[in-house]
PQR file of N, CA, C, O and H, with PARSE charges and radii, in Angstrom:
ATOM      1  N   MET A   1     100.626 143.677  43.641 -0.4000 1.5000
ATOM      2  CA  MET A   1     100.107 142.543  44.564 -0.0000 2.0000
ATOM      3  C   MET A   1      99.412 143.325  45.149  0.5500 1.7000
ATOM      4  O   MET A   1      99.432 144.553  45.070 -0.5500 1.4000
ATOM      5  N   ASP A   2      98.479 142.384  46.031 -0.4000 1.5000
ATOM      6  CA  ASP A   2      97.399 142.268  46.231 -0.0000 2.0000
ATOM      7  C   ASP A   2      97.710 142.374  47.450  0.5500 1.7000
ATOM      8  O   ASP A   2      97.732 141.391  48.190 -0.5500 1.4000
ATOM      9  H   ASP A   2      98.462 141.387  46.095  0.4000 1.0000
ATOM     10  N   TYR A   3      98.065 143.854  47.938 -0.4000 1.5000
ATOM     11  CA  TYR A   3      98.291 144.190  49.509 -0.0000 2.0000
ATOM     12  C   TYR A   3      96.867 144.592  50.725  0.5500 1.7000
ATOM     13  O   TYR A   3      96.953 145.181  51.802 -0.5500 1.4000
ATOM     14  H   TYR A   3      98.048 144.653  47.337  0.4000 1.0000
ATOM     15  N   GLN A   4      95.938 144.158  50.211 -0.4000 1.5000
ATOM     16  CA  GLN A   4      94.193 144.285  51.184 -0.0000 2.0000
ATOM     17  C   GLN A   4      94.750 143.238  52.062  0.5500 1.7000
ATOM     18  O   GLN A   4      94.342 143.439  53.206 -0.5500 1.4000
ATOM     19  H   GLN A   4      95.868 143.679  49.335  0.4000 1.0000
ATOM     20  N   ASP A   5      95.483 142.247  51.996 -0.4000 1.5000
ATOM     21  CA  ASP A   5      95.621 141.093  53.330 -0.0000 2.0000
ATOM     22  C   ASP A   5      96.347 141.978  54.611  0.5500 1.7000
ATOM     23  O   ASP A   5      95.959 142.037  55.778 -0.5500 1.4000
ATOM     24  H   ASP A   5      95.814 142.084  51.067  0.4000 1.0000
ATOM     25  N   ILE A   6      97.554 142.657  53.973 -0.4000 1.5000
ATOM     26  CA  ILE A   6      98.661 143.102  54.830 -0.0000 2.0000
ATOM     27  C   ILE A   6      98.135 144.893  55.392  0.5500 1.7000
ATOM     28  O   ILE A   6      98.302 145.238  56.562 -0.5500 1.4000
ATOM     29  H   ILE A   6      97.869 142.610  53.025  0.4000 1.0000
ATOM     30  N   ILE A   7      97.795 145.414  54.812 -0.4000 1.5000
ATOM     31  CA  ILE A   7      97.520 147.088  54.613 -0.0000 2.0000
ATOM     32  C   ILE A   7      96.285 146.700  55.369  0.5500 1.7000
ATOM     33  O   ILE A   7      95.445 145.907  54.942 -0.5500 1.4000
ATOM     34  H   ILE A   7      97.659 145.134  53.861  0.4000 1.0000
ATOM     35  N   THR A   8      96.239 147.284  56.459 -0.4000 1.5000
ATOM     36  CA  THR A   8      95.184 147.969  57.598 -0.0000 2.0000
ATOM     37  C   THR A   8      94.614 148.839  57.722  0.5500 1.7000
ATOM     38  O   THR A   8      95.397 149.770  57.530 -0.5500 1.4000
ATOM     39  H   THR A   8      96.921 147.928  56.805  0.4000 1.0000
ATOM     40  N   LEU A   9      93.174 149.409  58.052 -0.4000 1.5000
ATOM     41  CA  LEU A   9      92.526 150.552  58.711 -0.0000 2.0000
ATOM     42  C   LEU A   9      92.048 149.933  60.174  0.5500 1.7000
ATOM     43  O   LEU A   9      91.204 149.083  60.458 -0.5500 1.4000
ATOM     44  H   LEU A   9      92.538 148.654  58.208  0.4000 1.0000
ATOM     45  N   GLU A  10      92.988 150.758  61.010 -0.4000 1.5000
ATOM     46  CA  GLU A  10      91.769 150.263  62.136 -0.0000 2.0000
ATOM     47  C   GLU A  10      91.391 151.696  62.910  0.5500 1.7000
ATOM     48  O   GLU A  10      92.235 152.250  63.613 -0.5500 1.4000
ATOM     49  H   GLU A  10      93.674 151.448  60.780  0.4000 1.0000
ATOM     50  N   PRO A  11      90.244 152.170  62.748 -0.5600 1.5000
ATOM     51  CA  PRO A  11      89.584 153.890  63.435  0.2800 2.0000
ATOM     52  C   PRO A  11      90.722 154.070  64.777  0.5500 1.7000
ATOM     53  O   PRO A  11      90.718 153.081  65.510 -0.5500 1.4000
ATOM     54  N   GLY A  12      91.256 154.687  65.011 -0.4000 1.5000
ATOM     55  CA  GLY A  12      91.796 155.057  66.039 -0.0000 2.0000
ATOM     56  C   GLY A  12      93.290 154.468  66.164  0.5500 1.7000
ATOM     57  O   GLY A  12      93.981 154.519  67.181 -0.5500 1.4000
ATOM     58  H   GLY A  12      91.259 155.491  64.415  0.4000 1.0000
ATOM     59  N   LYS A  13      93.573 154.019  65.189 -0.4000 1.5000
ATOM     60  CA  LYS A  13      94.923 153.401  65.261 -0.0000 2.0000
ATOM     61  C   LYS A  13      95.657 153.839  64.414  0.5500 1.7000
ATOM     62  O   LYS A  13      95.670 153.689  63.192 -0.5500 1.4000
ATOM     63  H   LYS A  13      93.011 153.978  64.363  0.4000 1.0000
ATOM     64  N   ARG A  14      96.690 154.758  65.533 -0.4000 1.5000
ATOM     65  CA  ARG A  14      97.461 155.554  64.652 -0.0000 2.0000
ATOM     66  C   ARG A  14      97.230 156.494  64.113  0.5500 1.7000
ATOM     67  O   ARG A  14      97.790 156.722  63.041 -0.5500 1.4000
ATOM     68  H   ARG A  14      96.680 154.880  66.525  0.4000 1.0000
ATOM     69  N   GLY A  15      96.449 157.260  64.582 -0.4000 1.5000
ATOM     70  CA  GLY A  15      95.713 158.382  64.008 -0.0000 2.0000
ATOM     71  C   GLY A  15      94.907 157.831  62.539  0.5500 1.7000
ATOM     72  O   GLY A  15      95.076 158.372  61.446 -0.5500 1.4000
ATOM     73  H   GLY A  15      95.994 157.076  65.454  0.4000 1.0000
ATOM     74  N   ASP A  16      94.393 157.155  62.679 -0.4000 1.5000
ATOM     75  CA  ASP A  16      93.261 156.045  61.236 -0.0000 2.0000
ATOM     76  C   ASP A  16      94.095 155.974  59.935  0.5500 1.7000
ATOM     77  O   ASP A  16      93.649 155.885  58.792 -0.5500 1.4000
ATOM     78  H   ASP A  16      94.255 156.716  63.567  0.4000 1.0000
ATOM     79  N   LYS A  17      95.957 156.053  60.489 -0.4000 1.5000
ATOM     80  CA  LYS A  17      96.425 155.934  59.479 -0.0000 2.0000
ATOM     81  C   LYS A  17      96.936 154.497  58.879  0.5500 1.7000
ATOM     82  O   LYS A  17      97.351 153.771  59.783 -0.5500 1.4000
ATOM     83  H   LYS A  17      96.320 156.125  61.418  0.4000 1.0000
ATOM     84  N   PRO A  18      96.998 153.995  57.763 -0.5600 1.5000
ATOM     85  CA  PRO A  18      97.132 152.243  57.127  0.2800 2.0000
ATOM     86  C   PRO A  18      98.003 152.071  57.714  0.5500 1.7000
ATOM     87  O   PRO A  18      99.011 152.775  57.652 -0.5500 1.4000
ATOM     88  N   CYS A  19      97.840 150.952  58.547 -0.4000 1.5000
ATOM     89  CA  CYS A  19      99.343 149.978  59.053 -0.0000 2.0000
ATOM     90  C   CYS A  19      99.235 148.941  58.549  0.5500 1.7000
ATOM     91  O   CYS A  19      98.305 148.511  57.868 -0.5500 1.4000
ATOM     92  H   CYS A  19      97.021 150.380  58.598  0.4000 1.0000
ATOM     93  N   ILE A  20     100.269 148.419  58.875 -0.4000 1.5000
ATOM     94  CA  ILE A  20     101.234 147.304  57.866 -0.0000 2.0000
ATOM     95  C   ILE A  20     100.407 145.876  59.258  0.5500 1.7000
ATOM     96  O   ILE A  20     100.597 145.885  60.474 -0.5500 1.4000
ATOM     97  H   ILE A  20     101.025 148.769  59.429  0.4000 1.0000
ATOM     98  N   ARG A  21      99.516 144.820  58.422 -0.4000 1.5000
ATOM     99  CA  ARG A  21      99.079 143.463  59.495 -0.0000 2.0000
ATOM    100  C   ARG A  21      99.224 144.069  61.031  0.5500 1.7000
ATOM    101  O   ARG A  21     100.118 143.791  61.830 -0.5500 1.4000
ATOM    102  H   ARG A  21      99.362 144.812  57.434  0.4000 1.0000
ATOM    103  N   HIS A  22      97.981 145.070  61.256 -0.4000 1.5000
ATOM    104  CA  HIS A  22      97.218 145.366  62.613 -0.0000 2.0000
ATOM    105  C   HIS A  22      98.293 145.335  63.588  0.5500 1.7000
ATOM    106  O   HIS A  22      98.203 144.856  64.718 -0.5500 1.4000
ATOM    107  H   HIS A  22      97.254 145.295  60.607  0.4000 1.0000
ATOM    108  N   LEU A  23      99.718 146.094  62.870 -0.4000 1.5000
ATOM    109  CA  LEU A  23     100.842 146.383  63.912 -0.0000 2.0000
ATOM    110  C   LEU A  23     100.707 148.234  63.895  0.5500 1.7000
ATOM    111  O   LEU A  23     100.101 148.873  63.035 -0.5500 1.4000
ATOM    112  H   LEU A  23      99.791 146.483  61.951  0.4000 1.0000
ATOM    113  N   ARG A  24     101.365 148.751  64.950 -0.4000 1.5000
ATOM    114  CA  ARG A  24     101.413 149.681  65.032 -0.0000 2.0000
ATOM    115  C   ARG A  24     102.486 150.524  64.127  0.5500 1.7000
ATOM    116  O   ARG A  24     102.697 151.684  64.480 -0.5500 1.4000
ATOM    117  H   ARG A  24     101.857 148.233  65.649  0.4000 1.0000
ATOM    118  N   ILE A  25     103.053 150.105  63.187 -0.4000 1.5000
ATOM    119  CA  ILE A  25     103.831 150.420  62.200 -0.0000 2.0000
ATOM    120  C   ILE A  25     102.941 150.615  61.021  0.5500 1.7000
ATOM    121  O   ILE A  25     102.154 149.789  60.559 -0.5500 1.4000
ATOM    122  H   ILE A  25     102.882 149.163  62.900  0.4000 1.0000
ATOM    123  N   THR A  26     103.157 151.727  60.632 -0.4000 1.5000
ATOM    124  CA  THR A  26     102.674 152.541  59.845 -0.0000 2.0000
ATOM    125  C   THR A  26     102.547 152.444  58.294  0.5500 1.7000
ATOM    126  O   THR A  26     103.653 151.967  58.038 -0.5500 1.4000
ATOM    127  H   THR A  26     103.797 152.398  61.007  0.4000 1.0000
ATOM    128  N   VAL A  27     101.898 152.590  57.047 -0.4000 1.5000
ATOM    129  CA  VAL A  27     102.626 152.421  55.474 -0.0000 2.0000
ATOM    130  C   VAL A  27     103.798 153.871  55.738  0.5500 1.7000
ATOM    131  O   VAL A  27     105.022 153.741  55.717 -0.5500 1.4000
ATOM    132  H   VAL A  27     100.999 152.977  57.255  0.4000 1.0000
ATOM    133  N   TYR A  28     103.031 155.268  55.990 -0.4000 1.5000
ATOM    134  CA  TYR A  28     103.833 156.053  55.976 -0.0000 2.0000
ATOM    135  C   TYR A  28     105.635 155.622  56.910  0.5500 1.7000
ATOM    136  O   TYR A  28     106.802 155.791  56.556 -0.5500 1.4000
ATOM    137  H   TYR A  28     102.037 155.374  56.007  0.4000 1.0000
ATOM    138  N   ASP A  29     105.171 155.195  57.820 -0.4000 1.5000
ATOM    139  CA  ASP A  29     106.726 154.917  58.915 -0.0000 2.0000
ATOM    140  C   ASP A  29     107.613 154.375  57.278  0.5500 1.7000
ATOM    141  O   ASP A  29     108.521 154.995  56.724 -0.5500 1.4000
ATOM    142  H   ASP A  29     104.223 155.057  58.107  0.4000 1.0000
ATOM    143  N   VAL A  30     106.978 153.057  56.823 -0.4000 1.5000
ATOM    144  CA  VAL A  30     108.153 152.418  56.017 -0.0000 2.0000
ATOM    145  C   VAL A  30     108.860 153.289  55.026  0.5500 1.7000
ATOM    146  O   VAL A  30     110.061 153.560  55.005 -0.5500 1.4000
ATOM    147  H   VAL A  30     106.240 152.553  57.273  0.4000 1.0000
ATOM    148  N   LEU A  31     107.754 153.750  54.067 -0.4000 1.5000
ATOM    149  CA  LEU A  31     108.333 154.745  52.994 -0.0000 2.0000
ATOM    150  C   LEU A  31     108.854 155.733  53.387  0.5500 1.7000
ATOM    151  O   LEU A  31     109.704 156.027  52.547 -0.5500 1.4000
ATOM    152  H   LEU A  31     106.779 153.529  54.084  0.4000 1.0000
ATOM    153  N   SER A  32     108.856 156.555  54.309 -0.4000 1.5000
ATOM    154  CA  SER A  32     109.763 157.411  54.749 -0.0000 2.0000
ATOM    155  C   SER A  32     111.308 157.152  55.198  0.5500 1.7000
ATOM    156  O   SER A  32     112.361 157.788  55.152 -0.5500 1.4000
ATOM    157  H   SER A  32     108.166 156.316  54.991  0.4000 1.0000
ATOM    158  N   TYR A  33     110.735 155.459  55.803 -0.4000 1.5000
ATOM    159  CA  TYR A  33     112.474 154.732  55.968 -0.0000 2.0000
ATOM    160  C   TYR A  33     112.859 154.665  54.334  0.5500 1.7000
ATOM    161  O   TYR A  33     113.902 155.151  53.897 -0.5500 1.4000
ATOM    162  H   TYR A  33     109.880 154.943  55.840  0.4000 1.0000
ATOM    163  N   LEU A  34     112.193 154.215  53.778 -0.4000 1.5000
ATOM    164  CA  LEU A  34     112.876 153.949  52.263 -0.0000 2.0000
ATOM    165  C   LEU A  34     113.265 155.518  51.778  0.5500 1.7000
ATOM    166  O   LEU A  34     114.434 155.819  51.538 -0.5500 1.4000
ATOM    167  H   LEU A  34     111.346 153.820  54.134  0.4000 1.0000
ATOM    168  N   ALA A  35     112.330 156.333  51.679 -0.4000 1.5000
ATOM    169  CA  ALA A  35     113.261 157.874  51.449 -0.0000 2.0000
ATOM    170  C   ALA A  35     114.247 158.701  51.440  0.5500 1.7000
ATOM    171  O   ALA A  35     114.895 159.346  50.616 -0.5500 1.4000
ATOM    172  H   ALA A  35     111.380 156.088  51.874  0.4000 1.0000
ATOM    173  N   ALA A  36     114.180 158.401  53.391 -0.4000 1.5000
ATOM    174  CA  ALA A  36     115.376 158.822  53.955 -0.0000 2.0000
ATOM    175  C   ALA A  36     116.523 157.825  53.439  0.5500 1.7000
ATOM    176  O   ALA A  36     117.485 158.583  53.318 -0.5500 1.4000
ATOM    177  H   ALA A  36     113.654 157.877  54.061  0.4000 1.0000
ATOM    178  N   GLY A  37     116.900 156.687  53.112 -0.4000 1.5000
ATOM    179  CA  GLY A  37     118.039 155.939  52.530 -0.0000 2.0000
ATOM    180  C   GLY A  37     118.048 154.589  52.822  0.5500 1.7000
ATOM    181  O   GLY A  37     118.674 153.651  52.328 -0.5500 1.4000
ATOM    182  H   GLY A  37     116.118 156.072  53.211  0.4000 1.0000
ATOM    183  N   MET A  38     117.128 154.674  53.838 -0.4000 1.5000
ATOM    184  CA  MET A  38     117.202 152.721  54.332 -0.0000 2.0000
ATOM    185  C   MET A  38     117.376 151.968  53.721  0.5500 1.7000
ATOM    186  O   MET A  38     116.884 152.450  52.700 -0.5500 1.4000
ATOM    187  H   MET A  38     116.620 155.436  54.239  0.4000 1.0000
ATOM    188  N   SER A  39     117.782 150.870  53.392 -0.4000 1.5000
ATOM    189  CA  SER A  39     117.158 149.773  52.368 -0.0000 2.0000
ATOM    190  C   SER A  39     116.231 149.024  52.844  0.5500 1.7000
ATOM    191  O   SER A  39     115.723 149.310  53.928 -0.5500 1.4000
ATOM    192  H   SER A  39     118.181 150.478  54.221  0.4000 1.0000
ATOM    193  N   GLN A  40     115.905 148.129  52.261 -0.4000 1.5000
ATOM    194  CA  GLN A  40     114.918 146.925  52.778 -0.0000 2.0000
ATOM    195  C   GLN A  40     115.675 146.177  54.128  0.5500 1.7000
ATOM    196  O   GLN A  40     115.364 146.278  55.314 -0.5500 1.4000
ATOM    197  H   GLN A  40     116.318 147.897  51.380  0.4000 1.0000
ATOM    198  N   GLU A  41     116.427 145.645  53.701 -0.4000 1.5000
ATOM    199  CA  GLU A  41     117.268 145.167  54.854 -0.0000 2.0000
ATOM    200  C   GLU A  41     117.711 145.756  56.149  0.5500 1.7000
ATOM    201  O   GLU A  41     117.800 144.963  57.087 -0.5500 1.4000
ATOM    202  H   GLU A  41     116.680 145.564  52.736  0.4000 1.0000
ATOM    203  N   GLU A  42     117.968 146.847  56.340 -0.4000 1.5000
ATOM    204  CA  GLU A  42     118.412 147.676  57.059 -0.0000 2.0000
ATOM    205  C   GLU A  42     116.836 147.811  57.757  0.5500 1.7000
ATOM    206  O   GLU A  42     116.878 148.295  58.888 -0.5500 1.4000
ATOM    207  H   GLU A  42     117.896 147.491  55.579  0.4000 1.0000
ATOM    208  N   ILE A  43     115.580 147.491  57.305 -0.4000 1.5000
ATOM    209  CA  ILE A  43     114.683 148.423  57.381 -0.0000 2.0000
ATOM    210  C   ILE A  43     113.659 146.775  58.650  0.5500 1.7000
ATOM    211  O   ILE A  43     112.899 146.691  59.615 -0.5500 1.4000
ATOM    212  H   ILE A  43     115.547 147.098  56.386  0.4000 1.0000
ATOM    213  N   LEU A  44     114.464 145.809  57.611 -0.4000 1.5000
ATOM    214  CA  LEU A  44     114.227 144.144  57.934 -0.0000 2.0000
ATOM    215  C   LEU A  44     114.946 143.892  59.382  0.5500 1.7000
ATOM    216  O   LEU A  44     114.772 142.964  60.170 -0.5500 1.4000
ATOM    217  H   LEU A  44     115.082 145.877  56.827  0.4000 1.0000
ATOM    218  N   GLN A  45     115.774 144.977  59.466 -0.4000 1.5000
ATOM    219  CA  GLN A  45     117.041 144.598  60.649 -0.0000 2.0000
ATOM    220  C   GLN A  45     116.387 145.073  61.976  0.5500 1.7000
ATOM    221  O   GLN A  45     116.536 144.611  63.107 -0.5500 1.4000
ATOM    222  H   GLN A  45     115.916 145.732  58.825  0.4000 1.0000
ATOM    223  N   ASP A  46     115.409 146.407  61.431 -0.4000 1.5000
ATOM    224  CA  ASP A  46     115.463 147.252  62.785 -0.0000 2.0000
ATOM    225  C   ASP A  46     113.821 146.499  63.050  0.5500 1.7000
ATOM    226  O   ASP A  46     113.662 146.340  64.261 -0.5500 1.4000
ATOM    227  H   ASP A  46     115.288 146.783  60.512  0.4000 1.0000
ATOM    228  N   PHE A  47     113.179 146.243  62.620 -0.4000 1.5000
ATOM    229  CA  PHE A  47     111.600 145.941  62.173 -0.0000 2.0000
ATOM    230  C   PHE A  47     111.476 144.509  61.927  0.5500 1.7000
ATOM    231  O   PHE A  47     110.771 144.023  61.042 -0.5500 1.4000
ATOM    232  H   PHE A  47     113.308 146.372  61.637  0.4000 1.0000
ATOM    233  N   PRO A  48     112.549 143.534  63.158 -0.5600 1.5000
ATOM    234  CA  PRO A  48     112.381 141.839  62.892  0.2800 2.0000
ATOM    235  C   PRO A  48     111.383 141.474  62.464  0.5500 1.7000
ATOM    236  O   PRO A  48     111.399 140.435  61.804 -0.5500 1.4000
ATOM    237  N   TYR A  49     109.815 142.361  62.723 -0.4000 1.5000
ATOM    238  CA  TYR A  49     108.411 141.207  62.588 -0.0000 2.0000
ATOM    239  C   TYR A  49     108.303 141.493  61.323  0.5500 1.7000
ATOM    240  O   TYR A  49     107.615 140.671  60.717 -0.5500 1.4000
ATOM    241  H   TYR A  49     109.802 143.205  63.260  0.4000 1.0000
ATOM    242  N   LEU A  50     108.906 142.728  60.407 -0.4000 1.5000
ATOM    243  CA  LEU A  50     108.351 143.194  59.216 -0.0000 2.0000
ATOM    244  C   LEU A  50     108.938 141.861  58.242  0.5500 1.7000
ATOM    245  O   LEU A  50     109.835 141.141  58.680 -0.5500 1.4000
ATOM    246  H   LEU A  50     109.465 143.396  60.899  0.4000 1.0000
ATOM    247  N   THR A  51     108.432 141.670  57.122 -0.4000 1.5000
ATOM    248  CA  THR A  51     108.743 140.788  56.202 -0.0000 2.0000
ATOM    249  C   THR A  51     108.992 141.566  55.133  0.5500 1.7000
ATOM    250  O   THR A  51     108.490 142.689  55.097 -0.5500 1.4000
ATOM    251  H   THR A  51     107.703 142.255  56.766  0.4000 1.0000
ATOM    252  N   PRO A  52     109.927 141.036  53.927 -0.5600 1.5000
ATOM    253  CA  PRO A  52     110.051 141.804  52.491  0.2800 2.0000
ATOM    254  C   PRO A  52     108.511 142.307  52.055  0.5500 1.7000
ATOM    255  O   PRO A  52     108.105 143.403  51.669 -0.5500 1.4000
ATOM    256  N   GLU A  53     107.801 140.969  52.294 -0.4000 1.5000
ATOM    257  CA  GLU A  53     106.482 141.075  51.184 -0.0000 2.0000
ATOM    258  C   GLU A  53     105.953 142.619  52.448  0.5500 1.7000
ATOM    259  O   GLU A  53     107.079 143.105  52.558 -0.5500 1.4000
ATOM    260  H   GLU A  53     108.131 140.079  52.607  0.4000 1.0000
ATOM    261  N   ASP A  54     105.431 143.147  52.957 -0.4000 1.5000
ATOM    262  CA  ASP A  54     105.021 143.695  54.210 -0.0000 2.0000
ATOM    263  C   ASP A  54     105.661 145.564  53.247  0.5500 1.7000
ATOM    264  O   ASP A  54     104.946 146.556  53.106 -0.5500 1.4000
ATOM    265  H   ASP A  54     104.516 142.753  52.868  0.4000 1.0000
ATOM    266  N   ILE A  55     107.064 145.422  52.812 -0.4000 1.5000
ATOM    267  CA  ILE A  55     107.006 146.235  52.558 -0.0000 2.0000
ATOM    268  C   ILE A  55     107.082 146.507  50.658  0.5500 1.7000
ATOM    269  O   ILE A  55     107.046 147.320  49.734 -0.5500 1.4000
ATOM    270  H   ILE A  55     107.645 144.616  52.927  0.4000 1.0000
ATOM    271  N   ARG A  56     107.160 145.643  50.911 -0.4000 1.5000
ATOM    272  CA  ARG A  56     106.262 145.463  48.939 -0.0000 2.0000
ATOM    273  C   ARG A  56     104.813 145.609  49.100  0.5500 1.7000
ATOM    274  O   ARG A  56     104.176 146.139  48.189 -0.5500 1.4000
ATOM    275  H   ARG A  56     107.189 144.982  51.662  0.4000 1.0000
ATOM    276  N   ALA A  57     104.279 145.238  50.057 -0.4000 1.5000
ATOM    277  CA  ALA A  57     102.768 146.028  50.305 -0.0000 2.0000
ATOM    278  C   ALA A  57     102.546 147.582  50.210  0.5500 1.7000
ATOM    279  O   ALA A  57     101.532 148.109  49.752 -0.5500 1.4000
ATOM    280  H   ALA A  57     104.796 144.808  50.797  0.4000 1.0000
ATOM    281  N   CYS A  58     103.893 148.384  50.824 -0.4000 1.5000
ATOM    282  CA  CYS A  58     103.462 149.674  51.401 -0.0000 2.0000
ATOM    283  C   CYS A  58     103.705 150.059  50.014  0.5500 1.7000
ATOM    284  O   CYS A  58     102.924 150.939  49.652 -0.5500 1.4000
ATOM    285  H   CYS A  58     104.716 147.957  51.196  0.4000 1.0000
ATOM    286  N   LEU A  59     104.769 149.579  48.870 -0.4000 1.5000
ATOM    287  CA  LEU A  59     104.939 150.405  48.011 -0.0000 2.0000
ATOM    288  C   LEU A  59     104.216 150.118  46.952  0.5500 1.7000
ATOM    289  O   LEU A  59     104.541 150.631  45.881 -0.5500 1.4000
ATOM    290  H   LEU A  59     105.404 148.864  49.163  0.4000 1.0000
ATOM    291  N   SER A  60     102.941 149.127  47.030 -0.4000 1.5000
ATOM    292  CA  SER A  60     102.169 148.704  46.073 -0.0000 2.0000
ATOM    293  C   SER A  60     101.266 149.848  46.573  0.5500 1.7000
ATOM    294  O   SER A  60     101.214 150.862  45.878 -0.5500 1.4000
ATOM    295  H   SER A  60     102.677 148.711  47.899  0.4000 1.0000
ATOM    296  N   TYR A  61     100.567 149.785  47.683 -0.4000 1.5000
ATOM    297  CA  TYR A  61      99.701 151.139  48.462 -0.0000 2.0000
ATOM    298  C   TYR A  61      99.861 151.580  47.907  0.5500 1.7000
ATOM    299  O   TYR A  61      99.200 151.323  46.900 -0.5500 1.4000
ATOM    300  H   TYR A  61     100.610 148.961  48.247  0.4000 1.0000
ATOM    301  N   ALA A  62     100.962 152.878  47.756 -0.4000 1.5000
ATOM    302  CA  ALA A  62     101.326 153.804  47.826 -0.0000 2.0000
ATOM    303  C   ALA A  62     101.249 154.197  45.753  0.5500 1.7000
ATOM    304  O   ALA A  62     100.855 155.243  45.237 -0.5500 1.4000
ATOM    305  H   ALA A  62     101.499 153.087  48.573  0.4000 1.0000
ATOM    306  N   ALA A  63     101.657 153.221  45.199 -0.4000 1.5000
ATOM    307  CA  ALA A  63     101.490 153.008  44.052 -0.0000 2.0000
ATOM    308  C   ALA A  63      99.837 153.122  43.573  0.5500 1.7000
ATOM    309  O   ALA A  63      99.307 153.761  42.664 -0.5500 1.4000
ATOM    310  H   ALA A  63     101.977 152.371  45.618  0.4000 1.0000
ATOM    311  N   ASP A  64      99.438 152.458  44.322 -0.4000 1.5000
ATOM    312  CA  ASP A  64      97.585 152.404  43.915 -0.0000 2.0000
ATOM    313  C   ASP A  64      97.137 153.969  44.426  0.5500 1.7000
ATOM    314  O   ASP A  64      96.345 154.714  43.849 -0.5500 1.4000
ATOM    315  H   ASP A  64      99.868 151.939  45.060  0.4000 1.0000
ATOM    316  N   ARG A  65      97.803 154.208  45.544 -0.4000 1.5000
ATOM    317  CA  ARG A  65      97.171 155.861  46.484 -0.0000 2.0000
ATOM    318  C   ARG A  65      97.498 156.645  44.946  0.5500 1.7000
ATOM    319  O   ARG A  65      96.586 157.178  44.313 -0.5500 1.4000
ATOM    320  H   ARG A  65      98.447 153.604  46.013  0.4000 1.0000
ATOM    321  N   GLU A  66      98.597 156.631  44.571 -0.4000 1.5000
ATOM    322  CA  GLU A  66      98.918 157.581  43.728 -0.0000 2.0000
ATOM    323  C   GLU A  66      98.254 157.567  42.478  0.5500 1.7000
ATOM    324  O   GLU A  66      98.054 158.637  41.904 -0.5500 1.4000
ATOM    325  H   GLU A  66      99.338 156.198  45.084  0.4000 1.0000
ATOM    326  N   GLN A  67      97.824 156.314  41.896 -0.4000 1.5000
ATOM    327  CA  GLN A  67      97.416 156.542  40.768 -0.0000 2.0000
ATOM    328  C   GLN A  67      95.816 157.022  40.661  0.5500 1.7000
ATOM    329  O   GLN A  67      95.215 157.569  39.736 -0.5500 1.4000
ATOM    330  H   GLN A  67      97.986 155.444  42.362  0.4000 1.0000
ATOM    331  N   HIS A  68      95.411 156.629  41.870 -0.4000 1.5000
ATOM    332  CA  HIS A  68      93.501 157.039  42.370 -0.0000 2.0000
ATOM    333  C   HIS A  68      94.003 158.648  42.555  0.5500 1.7000
ATOM    334  O   HIS A  68      93.011 159.376  42.519 -0.5500 1.4000
ATOM    335  H   HIS A  68      95.898 156.185  42.621  0.4000 1.0000
ATOM    336  N   THR A  69      95.093 159.311  42.718 -0.4000 1.5000
ATOM    337  CA  THR A  69      95.314 160.615  42.855 -0.0000 2.0000
ATOM    338  C   THR A  69      94.937 161.517  41.743  0.5500 1.7000
ATOM    339  O   THR A  69      94.083 162.402  41.690 -0.5500 1.4000
ATOM    340  H   THR A  69      95.899 158.720  42.747  0.4000 1.0000
ATOM    341  N   LEU A  70      95.941 160.994  40.707 -0.4000 1.5000
ATOM    342  CA  LEU A  70      96.622 161.411  39.741 -0.0000 2.0000
ATOM    343  C   LEU A  70      95.156 161.551  38.505  0.5500 1.7000
ATOM    344  O   LEU A  70      95.017 162.472  37.700 -0.5500 1.4000
ATOM    345  H   LEU A  70      96.634 160.275  40.751  0.4000 1.0000
ATOM    346  N   THR A  71      94.180 160.314  38.688 -0.4000 1.5000
ATOM    347  CA  THR A  71      93.502 159.998  37.907 -0.0000 2.0000
ATOM    348  C   THR A  71      92.110 161.280  38.619  0.5500 1.7000
ATOM    349  O   THR A  71      91.413 162.013  37.917 -0.5500 1.4000
ATOM    350  H   THR A  71      94.292 159.565  39.342  0.4000 1.0000
ATOM    351  N   ALA A  72      92.074 161.171  40.258 -0.4000 1.5000
ATOM    352  CA  ALA A  72      90.476 162.356  40.334 -0.0000 2.0000
ATOM    353  C   ALA A  72      91.075 163.730  40.142  0.5500 1.7000
ATOM    354  O   ALA A  72      90.278 164.651  40.321 -0.5500 1.4000
ATOM    355  H   ALA A  72      92.640 160.576  40.828  0.4000 1.0000
ATOM    356  N   ALA A  73      92.350 164.073  39.806 -0.4000 1.5000
ATOM    357  CA  ALA A  73      92.844 165.237  39.320 -0.0000 2.0000
ATOM    358  C   ALA A  73      92.306 165.701  38.227  0.5500 1.7000
ATOM    359  O   ALA A  73      92.712 166.754  37.737 -0.5500 1.4000
ATOM    360  H   ALA A  73      92.998 163.325  39.660  0.4000 1.0000
TER
END
């Protein structure tokens, strides 16, 4: 998945963490909710401005970051 149009980085916003579509919710927030056991449906209910594609973009971004981390090590 090409997440580059969904995951944004803006200096000064949310501690320079990657956010979703210029919103104030970070990739870390979404991944933390998933890791805590929330389903995609629960996240979308709690944050109606998010889409299923946003959640997939977070997962894709994290997988890509992990790939680069493993390659660099």
